[in-house]
N, C-alpha and C positions, 0 to 999 in steps of 0.2 A: 504493500500500500504506500502511495506517495507520501512523503513527509508533510507537504503542505495540506493535503487532504486529512491526514491524521491530526495535525494541529487544529485544523478548522473543526473537525468533528469533536475532538476532545474539548475545545473551547466552549462548545454548546453545552457540554456537561449533561447532567441528569436532572437539572432544575427546570421545571416547566412553569410557564405563567398560568394564571387561572384560566379554566375552560369556560367560555361563555355558552350557556345552554342554547339549544335551538330556539327559534323565534316563537314566542308564545302567542302573539297576535296572529301570525300566519297559521298556526295550528288551529286556533279558534275559527278563523275564516274558512279553513279547509273543512273542519267539522261541520260548520254551518252549510257550506256548499254541498257536502255529502247528503245532507237532509233535503236539499232542494233538487237533487238530480232525479231523473226519471226512473226511479226504482223504489221499492219499499225500503225504509231506513234499515241499515244493517244487512241488507240482503247480499252484499258482496263480501261479507265476513271480514277476514283479516286484510283483504285487499284494500278496504277502506282505511284501516289503520295505517297500512304501509304508505298509502298515498298521502295521508295527513302528515306522516313522519317526514317524507321527502319534502313536502311543502314547508314544514317548519325548519328543516335543515337549509333549504334554499332561501327562506325568509320571504316567500311570496306564494300567493294563491290566485289562480291555479299554478301548479309547479311547472317548470320547464321540462321538456323531454331530456333524458340523460344523453349527452352528446359525446362524452369521453370517459368511458369506464376503463380503468387501468388495474392490472394485476402485477404486483411485484413479488417475484418468487425469491425468497431469501434462502440461499444454499449454504449448508455448513455441515461438516463432519463432526462426530463426537467420539471421544476416546472410548466410551462405554461400548461402542459397537464391536470393539475387539474382544469383548467379554462374551460374545455369543448370544446377544439379546435380540438379534434380528434374523430373519430367514434369508437375507441377502448380504453379500460381503460389502465392506465399506467402499470398495472401488466403484460401486454402482453410483455413488453420489456424483463424482466427476463425470462419469459416462452419461448420466442423465442431464447434467448441465449442458453438455454438448448436444444432447438430444433436444433440449429446450431451444437452444440457439438455432438448430436446424428446423424448428417448428414441428417436431415429430412426436411430442408428448401429448397426453390427454388434455393438459391445460391449454395447449396451443389449439387443439381441435375444438374444444368447447368454446374458448375465447373467440375463435373465428366465427363460430355459429351464432354467437350472441353479440357480435360487434364490439368486442373488447380488445385492448392491446395488452401485450405481455412483455414484461421486462424481467430478466433474471440477474441477480447480483450474487457474486461469490463473496461471502462474508468469512467463511472458514472451511473451504473445501480442502481436503488433504489429498491432493492429486494434481497432476499437471493438466492444464487447460491450454493446449497448443493453439497457436494462431492469434491474430489480432483482429479477427472478424467481429463485427458488431452483433449484439444479441437481436433476436427477432423483434421488430417494431420498437427498438430502443431509440426513441427520438427525444428523450427528456433532456439530456445534457451530454455534451461530448467532453468528458473529463480526460480520458486517455485514448490512446489508440485502441485499447480494449476496455470499454466502459464496464464490462462485467466484473472486472477485478479492481475497479477504482476505489472500492471501499473495503478491501480485504483487511481483516483484523489479524488473523493468524491461520495456520494450517491445523485444523481440527481443535476442538475444545477438549479440555481435560476429562479424564475418567472420573465421573462425579461420585462414584461409590468410595473412592479413596483419595481424591485430590480435588482442588477447586477447578471449576470449568475454565475460569479466566483469571487473570490478574486484575487488580483494582483499576489500573489504567486501561486495560483492554475492555473492561466492562463499560467504562465511561465512553471510550472511543466507539464501541459498538452501538450504544444507545444514541450517541451523537450522529453516527452514520445513518441510522434509521430516521432520525429527525431530518437530516439533510436530504435524504431521498424523498421523504414526504413533501418537503418544501419544493423540490424540483418538480415533482409530479403535479402539485397544486399550481405552481407557477406556470406550468405548461398547459394548464386548462383542465385537469382532471376534475370531474364532478361526482365521481363515485370511485372509491378505492377498495382494493382487496389485497390482503397480505397472504401470499402463498408460501409454501415451504418445500424444501428438498434436502434430505439428509438421512442416510441410513442410521438407525438407532435413535432418531430424534424423538420418538414417542416416549423413550425412557426419561430424559430430563423433563419433557413436558408433563408427563404423568407425575413425576416427583414434585414438580412445582404445584400442580393442581391439588395433589393429595396433601402437601404441606400447608397450603393456604385454606383448604376446606376441611381438614381433619379426617379425610378419607383413609381407610386402612389400605395398605398396598395390595393385599389379596383381593380387595373389592375393586380397586382402581385399575389394575393391570388388565389390558386386553390382549388380543392376539396380534396386533400390529400388522406386520407384513405377512402374517400367516404362520406364526411360530408354533412349534410343537410343544408338548408338555415340558420337556427338559429345558427348552429355551425360555418358556414362560416362568419356570421356577428360578432360573438364573436372573431373569429380568425383574421378578418380584423381589428377590434378595438384593439386587443392586439398588432398586428404588427404596427399599427399607433402609439400606445403609446410607444412601444419599439424604433421605429425610432426617436421619439421625444427625448428620453433619449440619443440616440446615435448620435444626429445630429452634434456634434462637433468632432467626431472621424473618419471622412471619410478618413483622411490621417494617422491615427494611428491604424494599424492592431491589435496590442496587446490590446489596450484599447477597440477596437470594439469587439473583442472576449470576453473580460472581461465583457463588458456591456450587449451585446445582443446575445452572442454566446452560448458557453457551452463547457464542457470538451471534448466531442466527436468531435465537430467542430474544437476546438483548436488543438487537437491531429491529426486530419486529415490534417489540414493546415501544421503542422510541418512535417508530413509524406510526403505530396506532395512536399513541398519545399526541404526536404532532399533527396528525390528520384532524383530530378533534380541536386542537388549538387553532388550526387554520379553518375551522368551520366547514369541514368536508366530510360527508357521510361515508361510512364504511360498512361493507357486508362482511361479517366474520366467516371464516372457513371452519375447519374442524378442530381437532384436539390441539394441534401445535399453535395455531393462531389464537385460539381461545385461552390457552395457557399464557401466551404472551399478553393477551388482553387483560387477564387478571392482574398481571404485574403493571401494565400500563395504567390500569385504573387506580393503582396506588401512586404511580409517578405523577399522574395528572387527574386528581379527583374531578368527577363530572364528565369525563370523556365517554363513559358508556352511553350517554344520551345520544351520541352521534353514531352509534353502532346498531346494526341489525344482524341477528343470527341467521345465516343463510340456510344451514341444514344441521341435522343431528347426526353426528358421527356414530359409527358402530363401536367406537372405543368407550368403555364405561366411564372413564374419568371425564369425558366431555359433558355428560349430563350434570355432574357435580359443578363443573365450571360454569355451565349455562345457568344453573340454578343460582349460583353465587352472584352472577351478573344480572339476574332477573330477566333473562332473555328466553323467549319462546321461538324455536327455529321455524323457518318457513317450510322446509322440506325434511322428510325422513325417508331417505332412499337406501339406508344401510351403507352409505359410502364411507370409505376410510382411506382413500388414496392420498389426500392432502393436495399439495401443489396450488390450491385455490379452486379446485374443481367443484367442490360442493357449493361454495359461494357463487361461482360463475353460473352454476345450474339454476340458482335462484334469481339471477338477474332478469330473465324474462318476466318473472312474477312482479318484480319491482317496476319494470317498464309498464306492465299491464296496469298496475296500481296508479302510476302517474297518468297513463292514457285515459283511464276511466274518470279520474278526478278532473282532468283538464279538458277532455274532448266530449264528454257526455253533455246532452242538453239538460237544462233545468225544466221543471214542469211549466214554468211561465214561458220559456223560450219555445218549447215544443207544442204549446197549447194542449198539454195533457193534464187532466184533472188529477189533483193530489188525493191523498187518502180522505175518505169521508169523515166528517166531524162526528 
């Protein structure tokens, strides 16, 4: 990572300004408009709530159509992957980053189908990423010949069951990198953001964070991740138990928690999610990894969950606990557990439909349709 980028990211630090809530008047206007549209009140269910949420985030009613949806995939390896907690070898992380850059991953396919852009950032990949080609649709900022590596913090985070994931300086740098990336995307016109993930073994630190912050027992919190067998599940559960013991004193210290049992990718995602809220930009949360980062971001910048919508419910059991802590009801429940931002992207058409109905439907008066009888 370039020294000037490192210094800039570190200078941002982990202190966030207050988060301004979404516009209350726009919310009231949207709720009033919903009652005037040519339908029985509440007949579109949660679609009405989502439309009102978008209006409040945009500060206007009717809301604008979403013109620039952006997914940022934060890629990073984890030392714990060497402990046999995943069905896939650690080398897959670097291989998948190359796949993202070629446009061949699920996140690329779904993003293309819903009109979203994809950016991949190597925060802590432990592998060689040859070439200086640009990432797919990476038009936010031209930092380096290879913008994918412009915010690299280190090569793989530490093995969290026996050592810290990051140094104190690396933690602040990673959070600052996420903040800078959010600023770049918002400045480039993003009106809806999604944080995606790629990293073999990353469900282990994410589950450890969720379980630590929610009090969930490891045996309840640990899922099958990439499809692990019983032996790998037991190794993963033991690693999370040991990581939670190391982090037991940091429940109220988000920076120390990320340093101890998180990782550069999770820290960057937390900074990204917090800064998106500071910049008054709505976010659709993805699965376990993104929601674990969101739990930490909510501590870094209180009030930012008001700017987030849960896109889907992951098949990972810890995801439920994280959603409950954030008071979020997911839009979709398809049993997805891939990550990358795919679950959140799949929910984007629902958000677009919510905006379209609130903005484009006629009112009873406009259409000359009689309202409900007194």
